[in-house]
C-alpha positions as CSV (number, residue, x, y, z in Angstrom):
1,M,36.4,-16.9,12.7
2,P,34.1,-15.2,11.2
3,A,31.7,-13.2,13.3
4,A,28.6,-14.4,14.3
5,P,25.8,-13.0,12.1
6,I,23.2,-11.0,14.5
7,A,19.5,-11.7,13.8
8,H,16.6,-9.3,14.2
9,A,13.4,-10.4,16.3
10,Y,10.4,-9.2,17.7
11,A,8.1,-10.1,20.0
12,R,4.6,-9.2,20.7
13,L,4.8,-9.1,24.6
14,S,2.0,-8.3,27.0
15,G,2.6,-4.3,26.9
16,V,5.1,-4.0,23.9
17,L,5.8,-5.3,20.6
18,M,9.9,-6.0,21.1
19,H,12.5,-5.3,18.7
20,Y,15.7,-7.6,19.3
21,V,18.4,-8.4,17.7
22,T,20.5,-12.6,18.9
23,A,24.0,-13.4,18.3
24,G,26.4,-16.5,19.7
25,D,25.4,-19.8,21.9
26,G,26.3,-19.9,25.4
27,D,25.4,-18.4,28.3
28,P,22.7,-15.9,27.6
29,V,24.0,-11.7,28.5
30,V,20.7,-9.3,27.6
31,L,22.8,-5.9,26.8
32,L,20.2,-2.7,27.2
33,H,20.9,0.5,25.9
34,G,20.8,4.1,27.0
35,W,19.8,7.2,26.0
36,P,19.7,8.4,22.5
37,Q,20.6,5.7,21.3
38,T,19.2,1.5,20.5
39,W,20.4,-1.7,20.4
40,H,22.8,-0.1,18.1
41,E,25.5,1.4,21.0
42,W,26.5,-2.5,21.0
43,R,27.5,-3.1,17.6
44,R,30.9,-3.6,18.0
45,V,30.3,-5.5,21.9
46,I,27.8,-8.2,20.3
47,P,30.4,-9.8,18.0
48,L,33.0,-9.7,21.1
49,L,30.7,-11.4,23.3
50,A,29.1,-13.9,21.3
51,T,32.0,-16.0,21.0
52,R,31.7,-17.5,24.1
53,H,27.6,-16.0,24.9
54,R,24.5,-15.7,23.5
55,V,23.4,-11.9,23.2
56,I,21.2,-10.6,23.2
57,A,19.4,-7.1,23.3
58,P,16.3,-5.0,23.0
59,D,15.3,-2.0,22.1
60,L,13.4,-0.5,25.3
61,R,9.4,0.3,25.0
62,G,9.3,4.1,23.1
63,L,12.7,3.9,21.5
64,G,14.1,2.3,18.7
65,D,11.5,-0.5,16.5
66,S,10.3,-1.3,19.3
67,S,6.3,0.1,19.8
68,R,5.5,3.3,22.0
69,P,2.6,2.5,24.2
70,L,0.6,5.2,25.9
71,D,2.6,4.5,29.2
72,G,4.3,1.9,31.3
73,Y,7.9,4.1,30.7
74,D,8.9,3.9,34.6
75,S,11.7,1.4,35.1
76,R,10.0,-1.3,37.1
77,T,7.9,-1.8,33.6
78,L,10.7,-0.8,31.7
79,G,12.6,-4.2,33.3
80,A,8.9,-6.3,32.9
81,D,9.4,-6.4,29.4
82,V,12.8,-7.5,29.8
83,G,11.9,-9.9,32.8
84,E,9.1,-11.2,30.0
85,L,11.1,-11.2,26.2
86,M,13.4,-12.8,28.4
87,I,11.5,-15.8,30.7
88,R,8.4,-16.3,28.8
89,H,9.2,-15.6,25.1
90,L,12.9,-16.6,24.4
91,G,12.5,-19.3,27.8
92,I,15.8,-18.2,29.3
93,E,15.7,-18.6,32.9
94,R,19.0,-17.6,34.3
95,F,21.4,-14.7,32.5
96,H,23.6,-12.2,32.6
97,L,22.4,-7.9,32.5
98,V,24.0,-5.2,31.1
99,G,23.1,-1.9,31.4
100,H,24.7,1.6,30.4
101,D,23.2,4.7,30.7
102,W,19.2,4.5,31.0
103,G,19.5,1.1,31.0
104,G,21.5,0.4,33.8
105,P,18.3,1.5,36.5
106,T,16.3,-0.6,34.1
107,A,18.5,-3.0,34.9
108,F,18.1,-2.5,38.5
109,A,14.8,-2.9,38.4
110,L,14.6,-5.9,36.3
111,A,17.5,-7.0,38.7
112,C,15.3,-6.8,41.9
113,Q,11.5,-7.7,40.9
114,F,13.6,-10.9,39.5
115,P,16.9,-11.7,41.7
116,D,16.6,-15.5,41.4
117,T,17.3,-15.5,37.5
118,I,20.6,-12.3,37.3
119,R,23.7,-14.0,37.4
120,S,25.5,-10.5,37.4
121,L,24.5,-7.4,37.2
122,T,26.8,-4.3,35.8
123,I,26.0,-1.2,35.1
124,V,27.9,1.6,33.0
125,D,27.8,5.1,32.7
126,V,24.9,6.1,35.0
127,T,23.7,6.4,39.0
128,V,21.3,4.3,39.4
129,P,18.0,7.0,40.7
130,G,16.9,7.0,43.9
131,I,21.2,5.6,45.7
132,G,23.5,6.9,44.1
133,P,24.6,11.1,43.3
134,D,22.6,13.0,41.8
135,L,21.1,12.2,38.4
136,S,21.6,15.5,36.7
137,Q,25.8,16.6,38.0
138,G,24.2,19.8,39.9
139,G,22.3,20.7,36.9
140,R,24.9,19.9,34.1
141,R,22.4,17.8,32.9
142,W,20.6,20.7,31.6
143,H,18.0,17.9,28.8
144,H,16.1,15.9,32.5
145,A,14.4,19.2,32.7
146,F,13.8,20.1,29.3
147,H,12.2,16.4,28.8
148,M,10.4,17.2,31.8
149,T,8.6,19.7,30.6
150,P,5.1,18.2,29.3
151,D,5.1,18.1,24.4
152,L,7.3,21.4,24.3
153,P,10.5,19.1,23.6
154,E,8.1,17.5,20.9
155,R,7.5,20.7,19.0
156,L,10.9,22.0,19.4
157,V,12.7,18.2,18.4
158,E,10.5,17.0,16.0
159,G,12.1,17.8,12.3
160,R,15.5,18.7,13.8
161,E,16.5,15.3,14.9
162,R,19.8,15.0,13.5
163,D,20.5,18.7,14.4
164,Y,19.5,17.6,17.9
165,L,21.2,13.8,18.8
166,A,24.3,15.1,17.0
167,W,24.3,16.8,19.5
168,F,24.6,14.8,22.4
169,Y,26.5,12.0,20.7
170,R,29.5,14.7,19.5
171,E,29.8,17.0,23.1
172,F,28.8,14.0,26.0
173,C,31.4,11.4,23.6
174,W,34.4,10.2,25.4
175,Q,36.4,11.0,22.1
176,P,33.9,13.1,19.9
177,N,33.9,11.4,16.8
178,A,33.5,8.1,18.5
179,I,30.1,7.6,17.0
180,G,30.0,8.1,12.8
181,Q,28.0,9.2,10.8
182,V,26.3,6.0,9.9
183,D,26.0,5.5,12.9
184,I,24.3,9.0,13.2
185,D,21.8,7.6,10.0
186,E,20.4,4.6,12.1
187,Y,19.4,6.4,15.3
188,V,17.6,9.5,13.7
189,R,15.7,6.7,11.4
190,T,14.2,6.0,15.0
191,Y,14.2,8.7,16.6
192,S,12.0,10.2,13.7
193,Q,9.7,7.5,13.4
194,P,6.0,9.9,14.1
195,G,5.5,10.2,17.6
196,R,9.1,8.8,18.3
197,W,10.2,11.1,20.0
198,T,7.2,11.2,22.5
199,G,8.5,8.1,23.1
200,S,12.3,9.2,23.9
201,R,10.9,11.6,26.2
202,C,8.2,9.4,28.5
203,V,11.7,6.7,29.2
204,R,14.0,9.5,30.5
205,S,10.7,11.6,32.4
206,P,7.9,8.9,32.2
207,G,6.6,11.8,35.0
208,A,6.2,13.9,32.2
209,C,5.0,11.5,30.3
210,R,2.1,10.5,32.2
211,R,1.1,14.7,32.2
212,S,1.2,15.2,28.8
213,S,-0.6,12.1,27.8
214,A,-3.7,13.2,30.5
215,R,-3.6,15.8,28.6
216,R,-4.5,14.2,24.8
217,P,-7.5,12.0,23.1
218,P,-7.2,8.3,23.9
219,S,-5.2,6.8,20.6
220,R,-4.3,3.3,19.8
221,P,-0.4,2.9,20.4
222,T,1.4,2.5,17.6
223,A,3.7,-0.8,16.5
224,S,6.5,-1.2,14.3
225,P,5.3,-3.9,11.6
226,G,7.7,-7.3,12.3
227,P,7.4,-10.3,10.1
228,R,9.1,-12.2,12.0
229,C,6.0,-11.2,15.3
230,S,5.2,-14.3,17.4
231,T,3.6,-14.2,20.5
232,P,5.1,-14.9,24.6
233,R,5.9,-18.5,25.4
234,T,3.8,-19.4,28.7
235,G,4.9,-18.7,31.6
236,T,7.1,-21.6,33.2
237,P,5.7,-23.5,36.3
238,G,6.4,-21.5,39.6
239,R,7.8,-18.6,38.8
240,P,5.6,-15.9,38.9
241,W,4.4,-12.7,36.4
242,P,5.5,-10.7,35.9
243,C,7.7,-9.6,39.2
244,R,8.1,-11.6,42.7
245,R,6.0,-11.4,45.7
246,G,7.0,-8.5,48.1
247,T,8.9,-7.0,44.9
């Protein structure tokens, strides 16, 4: 059986222009990527799941081909973005949810806001901040502190994205060559877009992003172009938006 085709689309949500891919039919499964990756990290998983599921894999706010607003990079807002994509834009009210790396805390936040929509929650290769062990692994995750430093990461990394990101793909993978050159090219393409590194850093360290943006004059958010852009569908009657009472 040939693999289900992967379709690219954009959703114009209330706070972000979100790029996402879909494939297959059946019970919906949402895949949330980690850092420093995009939806592309699921490229080998999607065809396997798509034989029995409808798979949706978005680029989180500020990353991939999604737009990069000036704020909204806390896990609650990131999760609300995905909830709006699924419930209001795609009209899907129940789905399985998987989060890898930084997509894990985002998935957890989404499940807390919309518990009735989540059929199952799977968090891979990350601890959930506040309820798990030390996220920095005793300081071994040095880049966490680096990304929390306002402005400096942009100055040091912009123009050197390939060298910086390739180090993580090589040193942080169980199999050093698991991420090939073609895949690195795709990640570098998105992380090298003008201003994209700020969005990347904000996802990992929203507090540092707020401190950094507070010192800059206001500017208009940049949106990725998308010929398939569409406006969100209206909310389902009886379902509050963007979050449930008491969350």
